[in-house]
N, C-alpha and C positions, 0 to 999 in steps of 0.2 A: 504493500500500500504506500502511496506517495506521502512523503512528509510535507508539512506545511510550507517550508521555504522552497522546495522544489516545485510544489504545486503552484505557488505564486509566481515563480520564475517562468513556468510554462504558460500561465495565463498572460503575463506581461509580454512574452514572446509572441503569443497568438495575436494580441492587440497590435503589436508593432508590425507583424507580417500583414495583418489586416489593413493597416494604414498604407503600407507599401503596395499591396495588391490594389486597393481602391485608387491610389494615385496613378499607378501605371495603367490599370484597366480603364480609368477615366480618359487618359490621354489616347489610349488605343481606340476607344469609341469615338473620341473627338476627331481623330485623323483616319477613321475607317481602317484601322489596323495597319496603317502605313505612316509611321511617325517620321518626319523629316530628320535627316542625320544631324543638322545643326542644333537640334533640341537636346542632344545627348547630355552635354555638360549641365545645361539649365535644369534638366529633369533630376539629375543626381543631386545637385546642390539643394534644390528646393525640397527633395525628398528627405535629405538629412535634417533640414530645418524643421520640416513637418513632423518627422519621427520624434525629435527631441520635445517639441511642443506637445505632441500627442501623448507621449509617455507621462509628462507632467500633468496633463489634463485628466488622464485616466486615474492617476493617483489622487488628484484633488477631488474628483467626482466620487471616489470611494468604490471603484469597481472591483477592488481586490478584497473587499470585506464580505461580499455575497458568495453563496455556494451555488454553483451552476445547476446542481441537481434540483434546487428549489427556485430556479430563475423565474421571476414573475414581473409584475408591473414596476415595483421599486427598482429592479435591476434595469429595466428598459429606461426609466427616468435617468439613471446614472449614465447609461450609454448616450442618451440624448445630450446630457450635460457635457460629456467628453467630446462628442462630435461637434457641439456648438463651439467649444473653445478652439478646436482644430480648424473649424471653418473661419473663425475670426482671424486665426493666424494666417490662413491662406489669403484672406482679404487684405491683411496688412502687407503680406508679401507682394501682392499685385500692386498695391499702392506705392511701395518703395522701389520695386524693380521696374525701371523704365527702359532698360537696355534690350535691344533686339537679340534674339527673337523673344517676343513677349509670351508670357504664359497665357493660354487661351482663357478668355473670360467664362466660357462654358464650364470650366473646371470648378467654378464657384458652386454650381449645381451638382455636377456629376460626382465630385469627390466626396462631399458630405453624404449624398444619397447612397453611394456604394458603401461608404464606411459604416453607415448606420445599418444597412441591410446585412452586411457580412458580420459585424460585431453582434447585433441582436439575433440574427438567424443562427449564428454559431452557438450561442448560449441556449437558444430554444431547442436546437437540434440535439445538443448534448443532453438536455433534460429529457427530451422524448426518448432518446436511446436508452438512458439510464432507467427511466420508468418502465420501458418495455422489458428490459432485462430483469428488473426487480419485481414488477407486478403483472407483466403481460400474461404469464402463465396462470396467475391467480384468478383473473377475471372469468376464465372459462370454468374454473373449479367451483366458484361460489354458487349459492342457491339463487335461482332467478327470483327477482323481487320487483314489484311495481311500486313506484313512489307516487304518493298523492300530493300534488302541489309542485308547480313548475316555476315558483317564484325564487326569491333569494334563498330561502331555507332549503328548497329542493335542489337548487344549484350547488349550494354548499355541501349538502348531503351526498349528491351524486359524485362530486369531486372527491370527497373523503372515502366513499365506498369503492372507488376505483383501486384503492390500495388495500382493500380488505380481502382476505382469502375466503371469508364467509359469505359474502354477498355479491351478486352480479345484477346490476340494474338493467332490466330489459325494456322498460317503458315507463312513461309518466302519464298521469291524468291531471287535467286542470280545467276549471270551468271557464277560464278566459278564452273566448273565441279566437283572439289574436294569436294565441300560442298553439292552437291546434295545428298539427301537421309539421311543426318545427322540431328541431333537434336540440337537445341540451347535452353538451359534451358527448355527442354521438348517440344519445338515447332519444327515441322519438316520443313526442307528446301525442299519445295514441287515442285520446278521446276525453270526454268530460268525466267528472266524478261519478255521474249517474251511470256511465258505461263501464264502471270498474269491473263488474262481473265478466263482461265480454272481453275486456282487455286481459284479465287474468286467464281466461280460457284460450284466447288467441296466442298468448305468449307462454302458455303452459307454466304459469307461476302460481304458487300457493302461499306467497308471503307478500304482505303489504306494509309499507312504512308511511305513516302520516307525517309529512314534512311541511306543516303549516303552523310554525311557532307563533305567528302573530294573529292567527285566525280567531274569530269570536267563538264563544262556546257552542252556539247552535250549529255553526259550520263544521266544527270539529266533531260534534256529536253525530251529525249526518254522515260525514265521511267514515267515521269509525263504525257506525251502524251498518252502512253499506258493505264495508269490508268484512265485518263479522258475519253478516247475512250471506255473503258470498262464500263463506266457509274458509276464508284465508286466515293464516296466522298473522295477527296484526300487531304492529309496533308503532310507537310514536316518539318524536324527538322532544327535547326539553322546550319549555316556553321561552318566548322572546326575552323576557326579563332576565332569566338565568343565562341565556346565551350572551346578551349584551353586557352583563356584569362579569362575564368570564368564569362563572362558577362551574359551568359544564361545557363540553364541546358538543357540536352538532351531532356527532356520531355516538353520543352517550344515550343510546336508545333504551327503551323499556317496553315490555309488553303492554298493550292497551288493557286497562282494568275496567271493572264495572263502573267505577266512578266516572270514567271518561264518557261512557255511554249515557250517563244521566245528564251531562251537559251543565253542571252547576257552574255559575260564574264565580270567579275568585272574590273573596270577601276583603273589603278594605274597611278599616275602622279608624276612628279618630284617636290616634295614638297619644296626642297631647292630653286629651281629657282623661283617657285611661291611665296614662302615666301619673297625672296629678292625683288620681284616686288611689293608686297602688304604691307609688314610689315612697320608700322609707317606712311603710306600714307593716304591721304584723298581720298576716292573712291566715285564716283557718279554713281548710277545705275538708269537709266530711265526704266519706266515700272516695278518698284521695287515690285509691288504687284502682278504681273502676274505669270504665271506658271514657266517660266524660270527665270524671274527677281527675284522672291522671293527665289528660290533655289540658284541663284547666290549670293544673299545677305547672305544666310546661309553658303555657302561654303567660301565666302570671310571672314566671321567672324572667321574662323579657323586660319587665317594667321595674326591675330593681326593688323588690320588696325588702323590708328589713329582715324578715324571716317568713318561711312558709311552715305552718303547722299542719302536718299530714295526719288526719284522723281517719282510721280505717278499722273495720271489724275483722277483716281477713288478714292474718299474719303474712300469708304468701304474697298477696298483691301489694301489701305495704312494703315488704322487703324489696319487691321488684321496682317500685317507683323510687324508693330511697336509693337503690343502686344505680338507677338511671341518673339521678342527680349527682351521685359520686363520680360517675364516669363522664357525664356530658356537661353538667353545670356545677363544678366543684366550688365555684365562688358564691353560690347561693346557700344561705344558712337554712337547712331544713331540720324540722323536729318531727321525727316519725313516732306517732303515738297510736298504740292499739287501744281500741275502745268501741263501745256501742252507744248509739245516740239514745237508746232507751235507759241507759245507766246514768241517772241524774247526778249521783255522787262523782262519777268520773268526769262528767261534763263540768261540774263546778270546780273540780281540781284543775282542769285544763284552763279554764277562764281565769281563775285566781293566779295561776303560775305564769301564763303567757300573755294575758290581756289582749286578745286579738281585736283589731280595729275593724277588720272586714271578715265576714263569714259567708262562704259559699257552701250551701247545703245540697250536696249531690247524692248523699247516701239514701238508698231506698230499696225496698223489695219491688221488683219491676216486672216479673214474668207473669203474663196475664193468666194462662191456664193453671199454673202452679198455685197462684194466690186465690184462685176461684174455688178450688175444691180442697178442703182439708186444712187450708192455711189462712183462711179469711181473717181470723182474729189477729194472727201474727202480722198480716199486712196492715191492719188498723194500728196496732201497737207500734210497728216500726215506722210507717209512713206518716201517721198522724201524731201519736204520742211522742215519737222521737223528734218530729218537727217542733211540737209545742214546747218540749223541754229545752231543746237547743235554742229556740227563738227567745224564750223567757230568760235563759241564761245570758244570751247576747244583750238583751234589753237591760237586764239587771246590772251587767258589768260595763254598760256604756259603749258597746260596739257602734261604730258609725253606720255600717250598712249590713243588712242581712239579705242574702239573695237565695231564694228557693228555686232550684232547678226542677221545673214541672214538665208536663207532657201534654200532647194533643189528646191523650186518652182521658184527660180530665174534662173534656168538653162533651156534654150530654153522655156521661159514662154509661156503659152497659155492662161493666165488669167491676169487681171489687177493687182491683188495682187502680183503675181510673177514678173511681169514687173516692178512694183514700187520698189520692193526689189532689183532687178538687177540694177535699176537706182540709188538707194541709194548706192549700192556698187561702182558704177561708180563715184558718188560724192566723196566718200572717196578716191578712187584711184586718182582722179584729184587733190584733196587737198593735198594728199601726194606728188604728182609730183611737186607741187609748192615749196616744201622745207619747212623749219621751224623746230621747236623743237618737234612737236607732231608727233608720229608714229601712222599711221592709219593701222588697220587690220580688216579683215572681216572673219567671221566663218559661214560656211554653214552646216546645217544638216537637217534631215527629221523630221517626226512627233515624238513627245514625248508622252509616255503613260500617260494618265490621265490628260493631260493639258486641260486648259479651252476650251470647245467646241470640244474636240477630240472625236474619235469614242468610246473610252472606257466608259466614263460616259454616253454617248448617248445610247449605247447598254445596259448598266446596268439599265438605266431608262426604256427602252422599255421592257426588260426582267421582271423587277419588275411589270410592268403593264400587263404582260401576253402576250406580243407580239402584232403585229408581229415585228421582228427585220428587219429594212429596210437597204438594201445595194444597192448602185446605179447600180452596174454591177457585174456579176459573175466573171469577169476576173480582176477587179481592184485590184491593189496591192500598198503597201506603205512600205517605210522604217520606222522602229520604234526603239527608244531607250528610256531608263528611264530618268526621269528629272534629278536625281543626276548625272548620267553618262554624260548627255549633259552639265550640268553646270561645271563639273570638266574639261571636254575637252575644254570648252571656256577659262577657266583660264589657262590651259596648253598652248593653242594656243597663248594666249595673252603674256605669258612669253617668248615664243619662237620667236615671231614676231620681224622683224627688220624694218617693215613698208612697206605698199603697198601690202602685201600678201592676197590672198583669201584662207583661210584654209578650207579643205574639210574633214569631219569626216568619218571614216569607219562605215557605218551604217549596216554592215552585209548583210544578205540576205533579199530581199523584202518579205513581208508577204501578202498573199491574204486576203483581208478584209472579204470575206465570210468564210474563215477558222477561222479568228479571232472571227467572230460572232458565229460559231459553237462551238468553244472552250469555249467561255464565257457562252453559253447556258448550256454546260455540267458542267462547274465549278459551275454554279448556282444550280445544282442538277436536271436539267430537261433533258429530251430526246428531240431530234430534232422534234419528232412528237408532243411534248407539246407546243413548241414555234416555230411558223412559221417564215421562212426567206422570205422576199418579196423584189424583185428587182424593183427599181423605175426609173432607167435610169440615165445616166450621167447628171449632172447639169451644169449650165453656167460656162465655163472656166475650167472644170474639166478634168484631164488627166486619162487615164487608168493606167499609171505608171509614176513614178517620176525618174528624173535623178539627179546625183550629179555633173556632169561636162558637160559643153556645148561642142558641136561637135568640135569647133575650139580650145578648150583648151587642154593643156597637164598638167600633174602633175609631181611633184618630191617628193621624200620621205623626211620625217623629222625624227629626232631621236625617235619620239614617233610612235609606230606601228599603232595607230588609227587615225593619222593625216597625211594628205598630203597637198601639196601646189599647187594650180591651177595657171597656167599662162593664164590670160585672155587677150583679145585684148586690144590694147592701146587706151586710151581715147584722143580725139582730144583736142588740146590746148585751143581752144575757146569754149569748151563745156560748162563750168560753166556760162559764161556770157549769152550765148544764152538760157541756161536752166532757169536761173533766170528770164529772160524776159517772158518766157512761164509761170513760176510759179506765176508771178505777174499779171496774167490776172485779169482785173477789175471785172469780174463776174464769177460765177461757169460755167464750161464747161459741155456740155452734154456728156453722156457716149461715144457716137461714136466719138466725137471730142477728148476726152481723149485718146481713143484707137489709133486714128490717130497720135496724138502727141507722144504717147509711141512708136509707130512703127518707128517714126523719130529718137528718142533717143536710142532705143534698137532694132537694126536691127534683132536680133534673135527672137524677140517677134512675134508670129503668133497666133492671136486670133482664138479661135475655133468656128466653126459652126455659126449658127444663134443665135441672141440674143433675147430670149423671153421677153415678157412684164413683168413688175414688179409684181410678184406674190409670194405668200408664197410657197416655195418648200420643199417637204418632203424629207426624206432620211437621210443617215448618214452624219456626219460632216467631212469635209476634211480641215485641217488647217495646217498652217505652224508650225515650230518647236518652236516658242517662244511666250511668253506672253507679255502683257503690256497694 
């Protein structure tokens, strides 16, 4: 392999030979390859002068810093600089030399033109030859792939994949009519995005890469949906923000996930107000190891709290979130505390010791069928009594804010879990109406993707076993959002609240669970014929659809487009005293007695159908939006 000094010497020699060739070739063209003999001495003297100037110009232009194997536009600019200086030297020579025979004026055009072509062409030819040697054999070996998007992102991706042994771009698709039929680095733009299935068939490809980093959510969702429906293994490139910031490269692809097919727009929050609420404060999060609780903790860490008090009933998940902070956020002070929100003495101990100024209550029993049969009283004690004790503790010790993480199942509830969460909201509303320094707020939202017990991991497990994938009803639908999106909106709502509000999140359009199942089957690389979908029937307390607002409620806008405020009915003044009497029942109540009590406290609660005996029920999981 050439050492650097020898390599540089060879490049210098090439540029000098190029100048000599351009000079002599220009004169030959000028005189039709018959140069008069009297020009011999003039040609040699002029050439020596031009070679000296050209050598200095090339060094000044930085031509010996670039690597020819990566020759590109910056190298062409350096060539132009050097040629420009050499041309100026020739003009000066013409102006000074008045003796016959005179240098032909046409050389002012011929010499720089030939010099630029040979210098630039030589570098380009070297790069092409090297790339052919290094990567030429790889292109035929890679898997054929169709790229969606023939814009800047697509061009960058095609260029990168030319050097990959894994991929071979055979075609692109793009909706812009002006690009149809054109080539991008030798790859044809073979049709529109709607024609993706045909293009895959024509080019015998089974892989698709979505190269639309700046596209809006609906466009990406449509392209991803078409690719998945075509049965292709589908990948996507990073977003434009990550590419521009340099966090990732265009070829850092990942498989398309179910979240991409839902087309949720990225959430932006008012970080200044959230920072003012959290910065330098002690924050308590209950259910800190659950799906929403753990993500809340991660999001809270961004805003420099004085400390995070992690309160969790499960030792295992408490250990997991603590270890995440040790590895990922060692600068954040965390206090991992095992405890149950039903344990009044433990709560008092925590508030006396740590004096939390902000409380995010995400702990709850949340699984609809489990809480419906055999566990109804435990759902009441955990979701209602636990909320009441925690909220009173926060009020007694002067916490600034108390935020209850609630659920869409609290709206016109048909199950015990939803009714207990609505009752927990009413507890917070009643405590706020009593006055005091603590502001109480509630935030409702639907299912989060990938949360503990949700349909996504359930479907993934069933697909991995070869099916069947169980769905309760062909028409059942749910609202979905990502866990980070939900956590960020909880923080935004908390910073906007003035006390007593029930915040409702914009959950977008509801998604049919059966469509979710079909898409997950396709994303896993199977056809619907390979993995069977089986309908098992609605389970205890389960609705066909969820609502975000009760019938009697109205909403008003907030400054954030994804949050609205619901006005719910007024809670009776003597509500809490009577509720406490019920909660202090000396022994556990039977399921039917619990339902009767809940109907008394939550008039909109309407239990569904008959209650089957306590059995193990199959089918998909339908959960609330929070963990704990």
